C-alpha positions as CSV (number, residue, x, y, z in Angstrom):
1,M,0.0,0.0,0.0
2,G,1.3,3.5,0.7
3,Y,0.2,7.0,0.0
4,H,0.2,8.5,-3.5
5,T,0.7,12.2,-4.4
6,E,0.4,13.7,-7.9
7,F,2.7,16.6,-8.9
8,D,2.0,19.2,-11.6
9,G,4.5,21.8,-12.7
10,E,8.3,22.1,-13.2
11,I,11.3,23.9,-11.8
12,I,13.2,26.0,-14.4
13,I,17.0,25.7,-14.4
14,V,19.3,28.6,-15.5
15,P,21.7,28.0,-17.0
16,P,20.5,24.6,-18.3
17,L,22.1,21.4,-17.2
18,N,24.9,20.1,-19.4
19,D,24.7,16.6,-20.9
20,D,26.6,14.9,-18.0
21,E,24.4,16.6,-15.4
22,V,21.2,15.4,-17.2
23,S,22.5,11.9,-17.7
24,F,23.7,11.5,-14.1
25,L,20.5,12.9,-12.6
26,K,18.3,10.7,-14.7
27,D,20.4,7.6,-13.6
28,L,20.1,8.8,-10.0
29,A,16.3,8.8,-10.3
30,D,16.4,5.4,-12.0
31,T,18.2,3.6,-9.1
32,R,17.2,2.7,-5.5
33,R,19.2,5.0,-3.2
34,M,20.4,2.4,-0.8
35,N,22.9,2.9,2.0
36,R,26.2,1.7,0.6
37,T,29.9,1.9,1.3
38,K,30.5,3.3,-2.3
39,G,28.7,6.5,-1.3
40,P,25.5,8.3,-1.9
41,L,26.2,9.2,-5.5
42,H,27.3,5.7,-6.6
43,I,25.1,4.4,-9.4
44,S,25.1,0.7,-10.2
45,K,25.1,0.2,-13.9
46,E,24.0,-3.5,-13.4
47,A,21.0,-2.5,-11.3
48,G,19.2,-0.1,-13.4
49,F,15.7,0.4,-12.0
50,A,15.8,-3.0,-10.4
51,Q,16.5,-3.4,-6.7
52,Y,19.6,-5.5,-7.2
53,V,21.7,-5.6,-4.1
54,E,25.5,-5.4,-4.6
55,P,28.1,-6.5,-2.0
56,D,28.8,-2.9,-0.9
57,V,25.2,-2.3,0.2
58,I,24.9,-1.8,3.9
59,D,21.1,-1.8,4.1
60,S,18.9,-2.1,1.0
61,N,15.9,-0.8,2.8
62,Q,17.5,2.4,4.1
63,P,18.8,5.3,2.1
64,H,22.3,6.6,2.5
65,P,22.3,9.0,5.5
66,D,22.9,11.9,3.1
67,Q,19.7,11.2,1.2
68,P,16.1,11.6,2.3
69,G,14.6,8.4,0.8
70,L,15.0,5.3,-1.3
71,W,13.6,6.8,-4.5
72,L,14.2,10.2,-6.1
73,C,11.4,11.0,-8.5
74,W,12.5,14.5,-9.6
75,E,14.1,14.1,-13.1
76,P,15.5,16.7,-15.5
77,S,14.1,17.3,-19.0
78,D,16.2,16.0,-21.9
79,D,17.3,19.6,-22.7
80,G,18.3,20.3,-19.0
81,E,16.1,23.3,-18.8
82,S,13.8,22.0,-16.1
83,I,13.1,19.4,-13.4
84,A,9.7,17.7,-12.9
85,W,8.1,14.7,-11.4
86,N,8.8,11.5,-13.4
87,G,5.4,10.0,-12.6
88,A,6.6,7.3,-10.3
89,E,4.1,6.1,-7.7
90,K,4.4,6.7,-4.0
91,F,7.0,9.5,-4.1
92,Y,7.8,10.3,-0.5
93,D,10.0,13.2,0.8
94,A,9.5,15.2,-2.4
95,D,10.4,18.5,-0.7
96,A,13.5,17.0,0.9
97,W,14.6,15.5,-2.4
98,M,14.2,18.8,-4.1
99,K,16.3,20.5,-1.4
100,Y,18.9,17.8,-1.8
101,L,19.1,18.4,-5.6
102,V,19.4,22.2,-5.1
103,E,21.8,22.2,-2.1
104,K,24.0,19.2,-2.8
105,L,24.1,18.9,-6.6
106,L,23.2,22.0,-8.5
107,A,23.5,25.4,-6.8
108,P,26.8,27.1,-5.9
109,S,26.5,25.6,-2.4
110,A,26.9,22.2,-3.9
111,R,30.6,22.5,-4.9
112,A,32.1,21.0,-1.7
113,Y,29.6,18.1,-1.7
114,I,30.3,17.3,-5.4
115,D,34.1,17.5,-4.8
116,A,33.9,15.2,-1.8
117,H,32.1,12.5,-3.9
118,M,33.9,13.0,-7.3
119,S,35.2,9.4,-7.2
120,E,31.7,7.9,-7.2
121,D,31.0,8.8,-10.8
122,P,33.1,10.4,-13.6
123,R,30.2,12.6,-14.7
124,L,30.5,14.5,-11.5
125,A,33.6,16.2,-12.8
126,S,31.3,18.0,-15.3
127,F,29.0,19.4,-12.6
128,T,29.2,23.2,-12.8
129,C,27.3,24.0,-9.6
130,D,26.2,27.3,-11.0
131,H,22.4,26.8,-11.5
132,E,19.5,28.9,-10.3
133,L,16.3,26.9,-9.9
134,T,13.0,28.6,-9.8
135,G,9.4,27.6,-10.0
136,V,6.3,26.2,-8.2
137,I,5.1,22.6,-8.3
138,D,1.5,21.8,-7.2
139,A,0.9,18.6,-5.2
140,Q,-2.3,16.8,-4.6
141,G,-2.4,13.8,-2.2
142,E,-5.0,11.0,-2.1
143,E,-7.1,13.0,0.4
144,S,-8.9,16.0,-1.2
145,S,-7.7,18.3,1.6
146,D,-4.0,17.3,1.0
147,R,-3.0,20.1,-1.3
148,W,0.3,21.9,-1.2
149,Q,2.9,23.7,-3.3
150,L,6.7,23.2,-3.5
151,A,8.3,26.5,-4.3
152,V,12.0,26.8,-5.3
153,G,13.9,30.0,-5.7
154,Q,17.0,32.0,-4.5
155,G,18.7,28.7,-3.5
156,M,15.8,27.8,-1.1
157,V,13.0,25.2,-1.2
158,A,9.7,25.9,0.7
159,V,6.4,24.1,1.2
160,R,3.1,25.9,1.3
161,H,0.4,23.8,2.8
162,Q,-3.4,23.9,2.4
163,V,-3.3,25.6,-0.9
164,E,-6.8,26.7,-1.9
165,A,-6.3,27.1,-5.6
166,F,-3.4,26.0,-7.7
167,G,-1.9,28.1,-10.4
168,R,-1.0,31.2,-8.3
169,P,2.7,31.8,-8.0
170,Y,4.2,31.5,-4.6
171,Q,7.3,33.5,-3.9
172,V,10.0,31.9,-1.7
């Protein structure tokens, strides 16, 4: 079972992500984010979307302590100009995952984190950490009263609960 939330909207990225950033972030969203000795940014090429457990996995049912959950469902567009929900079911910790993407991988604040994990994937060397992310994503949970917005801007991520009507911009 579990709880399902639908997301509508996208976060704009300026400047757009480069090819390595797009490729890496899509792979990150395609793999279960298990706690492993190889680090939080390691992506198993053998595993793909499957829940294959390699010898370095500490706990397949817990994310790495740096990451908010087992599944990242925010994915960049092919052109790198935006990030949106990939449509996967039961996406938990959506706000925490967006904060992770902004603070640890894309914004200028991400440089130290990327440098510390450079050995986990060669594509990380191409991360520019110079992106500004802005936009609002509407969220609707299974319960009709469970409406909220995820707002991103100025290097921050905020949640606005009990949204009465979607479509109105929310400034961070």
